[in-house]
Every structure is written in C-alpha cells, then in structure tokens.
DSSP file (Angstrom, degrees, kcal/mol; ACC not computed):
  #  RESIDUE AA STRUCTURE BP1 BP2  ACC     N-H-->O    O-->H-N    N-H-->O    O-->H-N    TCO  KAPPA ALPHA  PHI   PSI    X-CA   Y-CA   Z-CA
    1    1 A M              0   0    0      0, 0.0     2,-0.0     0, 0.0     0, 0.0   0.000 360.0 360.0 360.0 141.1   24.3  -46.3   62.5
    2    2 A A        -     0   0    0      1,-0.1     2,-0.1     2,-0.1     0, 0.0  -0.301 360.0-119.4 -69.6 148.8   27.0  -45.0   60.1
    3    3 A T     >  -     0   0    0      1,-0.1     4,-2.4    -2,-0.0     5,-0.2  -0.420  26.1-109.8 -78.7 163.3   28.7  -41.8   60.5
    4    4 A E  H  > S+     0   0    0      1,-0.2     4,-2.5     2,-0.2     5,-0.2   0.886 121.4  53.2 -59.3 -40.2   28.6  -39.2   57.8
    5    5 A Q  H  > S+     0   0    0      1,-0.2     4,-2.4     2,-0.2    -1,-0.2   0.901 110.3  46.5 -64.3 -39.5   32.1  -39.8   57.1
    6    6 A E  H  > S+     0   0    0      2,-0.2     4,-2.1     1,-0.2    -2,-0.2   0.868 110.5  53.5 -63.3 -35.8   31.5  -43.5   56.7
    7    7 A M  H  X S+     0   0    0     -4,-2.4     4,-2.6     2,-0.2    -2,-0.2   0.960 110.2  48.0 -61.0 -51.4   28.4  -42.8   54.5
    8    8 A I  H  X S+     0   0    0     -4,-2.5     4,-2.9     1,-0.2     5,-0.3   0.951 109.5  52.3 -59.2 -50.6   30.7  -40.5   52.2
    9    9 A A  H  X S+     0   0    0     -4,-2.4     4,-2.5     1,-0.2    -1,-0.2   0.928 111.6  46.7 -56.1 -42.0   33.3  -43.2   52.0
   10   10 A R  H  X S+     0   0    0     -4,-2.1     4,-2.3     2,-0.2    -1,-0.2   0.914 110.5  52.1 -64.0 -42.4   30.6  -45.7   50.8
   11   11 A I  H  X S+     0   0    0     -4,-2.6     4,-2.8     1,-0.2     5,-0.2   0.930 111.7  47.5 -61.1 -44.7   29.2  -43.2   48.3
   12   12 A Q  H  X S+     0   0    0     -4,-2.9     4,-2.3     1,-0.2    -2,-0.2   0.929 111.2  50.8 -61.4 -45.3   32.8  -42.9   47.0
   13   13 A E  H  X S+     0   0    0     -4,-2.5     4,-1.8    -5,-0.3    -1,-0.2   0.872 113.1  46.2 -62.3 -42.0   33.3  -46.7   46.8
   14   14 A I  H  X S+     0   0    0     -4,-2.3     4,-2.7     2,-0.2     5,-0.2   0.937 112.2  48.8 -68.1 -51.9   30.0  -47.1   44.9
   15   15 A L  H  X>S+     0   0    0     -4,-2.8     4,-3.6     1,-0.2     5,-0.7   0.924 110.3  50.1 -56.7 -46.5   30.7  -44.3   42.5
   16   16 A K  H  X5S+     0   0    0     -4,-2.3     4,-1.3    -5,-0.2    -1,-0.2   0.909 112.1  50.3 -64.6 -40.2   34.2  -45.5   41.6
   17   17 A Q  H  <5S+     0   0    0     -4,-1.8    -1,-0.2    -5,-0.2    -2,-0.2   0.901 121.3  32.0 -67.5 -38.8   32.7  -49.1   41.1
   18   18 A V  H  <5S+     0   0    0     -4,-2.7    -2,-0.2    -5,-0.1    -3,-0.2   0.903 129.2  32.6 -83.0 -40.9   29.9  -47.9   38.7
   19   19 A F  H  <5S-     0   0    0     -4,-3.6     2,-1.9    -5,-0.2     5,-0.2   0.654  79.9-162.8 -98.4 -15.3   31.4  -45.0   37.0
   20   20 A I     << +     0   0    0     -4,-1.3     2,-0.2    -5,-0.7    -1,-0.2  -0.433  62.6  68.3  71.5 -66.2   35.1  -46.1   36.8
   21   21 A T  S  > S-     0   0    0     -2,-1.9     4,-1.9     1,-0.1     3,-0.2  -0.532  78.3-129.3 -92.8 149.2   36.7  -42.8   36.1
   22   22 A D  H  > S+     0   0    0      1,-0.2     4,-2.1     2,-0.2     5,-0.2   0.826 110.5  55.9 -64.1 -29.5   37.0  -39.7   38.2
   23   23 A K  H  > S+     0   0    0      2,-0.2     4,-2.1     1,-0.2    -1,-0.2   0.873 106.3  48.1 -67.4 -40.0   35.6  -37.6   35.5
   24   24 A N  H  > S+     0   0    0      2,-0.2     4,-2.4    -5,-0.2    -2,-0.2   0.874 111.8  51.1 -61.3 -39.3   32.4  -39.7   35.2
   25   25 A V  H  X S+     0   0    0     -4,-1.9     4,-2.6     1,-0.2    -2,-0.2   0.937 110.6  49.1 -64.4 -45.9   32.0  -39.5   39.0
   26   26 A E  H  X S+     0   0    0     -4,-2.1     4,-1.3     1,-0.2    -2,-0.2   0.904 110.5  50.2 -66.6 -38.8   32.4  -35.7   38.9
   27   27 A I  H >< S+     0   0    0     -4,-2.1     3,-0.9     1,-0.2     4,-0.5   0.977 113.9  45.0 -64.5 -49.6   29.8  -35.4   36.0
   28   28 A W  H >< S+     0   0    0     -4,-2.4     3,-1.1     1,-0.3    -2,-0.2   0.906 109.6  55.0 -67.9 -38.5   27.3  -37.5   37.9
   29   29 A L  H 3< S+     0   0    0     -4,-2.6    13,-2.5     1,-0.2    14,-0.3   0.745 113.5  43.7 -56.4 -29.4   28.0  -35.7   41.2
   30   30 A N  T << S+     0   0    0     -4,-1.3    -1,-0.2    -3,-0.9    -2,-0.2   0.260  90.7  93.0-109.3   9.2   27.2  -32.4   39.5
   31   31 A E  S <  S-     0   0    0     -3,-1.1    11,-0.1    -4,-0.5     7,-0.1  -0.890  82.1-110.7-104.2 132.8   24.1  -33.2   37.5
   32   32 A P        -     0   0    0      0, 0.0     8,-0.2     0, 0.0     7,-0.2  -0.290  34.3-151.1 -58.6 148.3   20.6  -32.5   39.0
   33   33 A H    > > -     0   0    0      6,-1.8     5,-1.8     1,-0.1     3,-1.3  -0.991  16.0-140.8-125.4 130.3   18.8  -35.8   39.8
   34   34 A P  G > 5S+     0   0    0      0, 0.0     3,-1.1     0, 0.0    -1,-0.1   0.770 102.6  58.5 -55.6 -37.4   15.1  -36.2   39.8
   35   35 A D  G 3 5S+     0   0    0      1,-0.2    21,-0.0     2,-0.1     0, 0.0   0.577 105.3  50.9 -74.3 -10.1   15.2  -38.5   42.9
   36   36 A L  G X 5S-     0   0    0     -3,-1.3     3,-1.2     3,-0.2    -1,-0.2  -0.022 129.1 -91.4-114.1  26.8   16.9  -35.7   44.9
   37   37 A G  T < 5S-     0   0    0     -3,-1.1    -2,-0.1     1,-0.2     3,-0.1   0.774  79.9 -60.6  67.1  27.1   14.4  -32.9   44.0
   38   38 A K  T 3 <S+     0   0    0     -5,-1.8    -1,-0.2     1,-0.3     2,-0.1   0.430 107.2 131.5  78.6   5.5   16.4  -31.9   41.0
   39   39 A R    <   -     0   0    0     -3,-1.2    -6,-1.8    -6,-0.4    -1,-0.3  -0.487  65.2-105.3 -80.2 158.9   19.3  -31.1   43.3
   40   40 A T     >  -     0   0    0     -8,-0.2     4,-2.2     1,-0.1     3,-0.4  -0.541  22.6-122.0 -78.4 151.1   22.7  -32.3   42.5
   41   41 A P  H  > S+     0   0    0      0, 0.0     4,-2.4     0, 0.0     5,-0.2   0.917 117.8  53.6 -60.9 -35.5   24.1  -35.3   44.6
   42   42 A Q  H  > S+     0   0    0    -13,-2.5     4,-2.4     1,-0.2     5,-0.1   0.889 105.9  50.8 -64.4 -34.2   27.0  -32.9   45.5
   43   43 A Q  H  > S+     0   0    0     -3,-0.4     4,-1.7   -14,-0.3     6,-0.2   0.901 112.4  48.2 -64.5 -42.3   24.5  -30.1   46.7
   44   44 A C  H  <>S+     0   0    0     -4,-2.2     5,-3.1     2,-0.2    -2,-0.2   0.927 111.4  50.0 -66.6 -38.5   22.7  -32.9   48.9
   45   45 A I  H ><5S+     0   0    0     -4,-2.4     3,-1.8     1,-0.2     5,-0.3   0.951 112.1  47.0 -63.5 -47.9   26.0  -34.0   50.4
   46   46 A E  H 3<5S+     0   0    0     -4,-2.4    -1,-0.2     1,-0.3    -2,-0.2   0.803 109.6  53.7 -69.7 -21.5   27.1  -30.5   51.2
   47   47 A N  T 3<5S-     0   0    0     -4,-1.7    -1,-0.3    -5,-0.1    -2,-0.2   0.222 123.7-101.4 -93.9  19.9   23.8  -29.8   52.8
   48   48 A G  T < 5S+     0   0    0     -3,-1.8     3,-0.3     1,-0.1    -3,-0.2   0.514  88.2 121.9  78.7   9.8   24.0  -32.8   55.1
   49   49 A N     >< +     0   0    0     -5,-3.1     4,-1.3    -6,-0.2     3,-0.4  -0.282  25.9 133.2 -92.6  45.6   21.6  -35.1   53.1
   50   50 A V  H  >  +     0   0    0     -5,-0.3     4,-2.6     1,-0.2    -1,-0.2   0.862  63.6  61.2 -58.7 -39.7   24.2  -37.7   52.6
   51   51 A G  H  > S+     0   0    0     -3,-0.3     4,-2.9     1,-0.2     5,-0.3   0.859 100.3  54.2 -55.8 -38.2   21.9  -40.4   53.6
   52   52 A A  H  > S+     0   0    0     -3,-0.4     4,-2.6     2,-0.2    -1,-0.2   0.986 110.4  45.6 -67.2 -49.8   19.6  -39.7   50.7
   53   53 A V  H  X S+     0   0    0     -4,-1.3     4,-2.7     1,-0.2     5,-0.2   0.973 115.7  47.8 -51.8 -57.9   22.5  -39.9   48.0
   54   54 A L  H  X S+     0   0    0     -4,-2.6     4,-2.4     1,-0.2     5,-0.2   0.881 111.3  49.1 -55.6 -44.2   23.7  -43.1   49.7
   55   55 A T  H  X S+     0   0    0     -4,-2.9     4,-2.3     2,-0.2    -1,-0.2   0.926 112.3  50.8 -52.8 -51.9   20.1  -44.7   49.8
   56   56 A M  H  X S+     0   0    0     -4,-2.6     4,-2.0    -5,-0.3    -2,-0.2   0.938 113.5  43.3 -55.8 -54.1   19.7  -43.8   46.1
   57   57 A L  H  X S+     0   0    0     -4,-2.7     4,-2.4     2,-0.2    -1,-0.2   0.903 114.0  49.8 -63.6 -41.9   23.0  -45.4   45.1
   58   58 A E  H  X S+     0   0    0     -4,-2.4     4,-1.6     1,-0.2    -1,-0.2   0.880 112.1  48.1 -64.2 -36.4   22.5  -48.5   47.2
   59   59 A N  H  <>S+     0   0    0     -4,-2.3     5,-2.5    -5,-0.2     4,-0.4   0.881 108.7  53.7 -70.4 -35.0   19.0  -49.0   45.8
   60   60 A A  H ><5S+     0   0    0     -4,-2.0     3,-1.0     3,-0.2    -2,-0.2   0.915 106.0  55.3 -62.9 -44.2   20.3  -48.5   42.3
   61   61 A L  H 3<5S+     0   0    0     -4,-2.4    -1,-0.2     1,-0.3    -2,-0.2   0.867 116.0  35.9 -54.2 -41.6   22.9  -51.3   43.0
   62   62 A I  T 3<5S-     0   0    0     -4,-1.6    -1,-0.3    -5,-0.1    -2,-0.2   0.321 115.6-112.0-100.0   7.4   20.3  -53.8   43.9
   63   63 A G  T < 5 +     0   0    0     -3,-1.0    -3,-0.2    -4,-0.4    -4,-0.1   0.760  60.4 152.7  69.1  27.8   17.7  -52.7   41.5
   64   64 A T      < -     0   0    0     -5,-2.5    -1,-0.2    -6,-0.2    -2,-0.1  -0.788  45.3-122.5 -85.6 123.6   15.2  -51.3   43.8
   65   65 A P              0   0    0      0, 0.0    -1,-0.0     0, 0.0    -5,-0.0  -0.300 360.0 360.0 -60.4 146.8   13.1  -48.5   42.2
   66   66 A T              0   0    0     -6,-0.0   -10,-0.0   -10,-0.0    -6,-0.0   0.385 360.0 360.0 -89.0 360.0   13.2  -45.1   44.0
C-alpha cells in the first residue's frame, strides 16, 4: 500500500499532466467537487482523505465513472 506522501506525489503528477499549469491545478484543488461530498480536493487532502482524491483522479484518467 502506498504511503500518504506517495499518494500526494501521484496526485501532483496527474494534476500536472491533466491541467498543465500551476494556476489550473490550484483552481481545481480549491473548487468543491460533487464526488467528494462538495468538499474541495484540498480539504480532503488536508483532512487525511488523500486516497479519495487519488482514486477519483485515477478513475477519471481511465474513464471509469465515479
């Protein structure tokens, strides 16, 4: 199982791949998301729910609905 630090690194990798610019990544991290109970991805990460954010991003990459 991946550590929290490894999961955060993977989240950062995916976000840079998808959103390209730091500004777009920042916007995404701070917008409430319905798949996260209308919390922001940043809130989830800060509250220890890193796995939920990573799963959502990985599912989006492969086209799996949430």
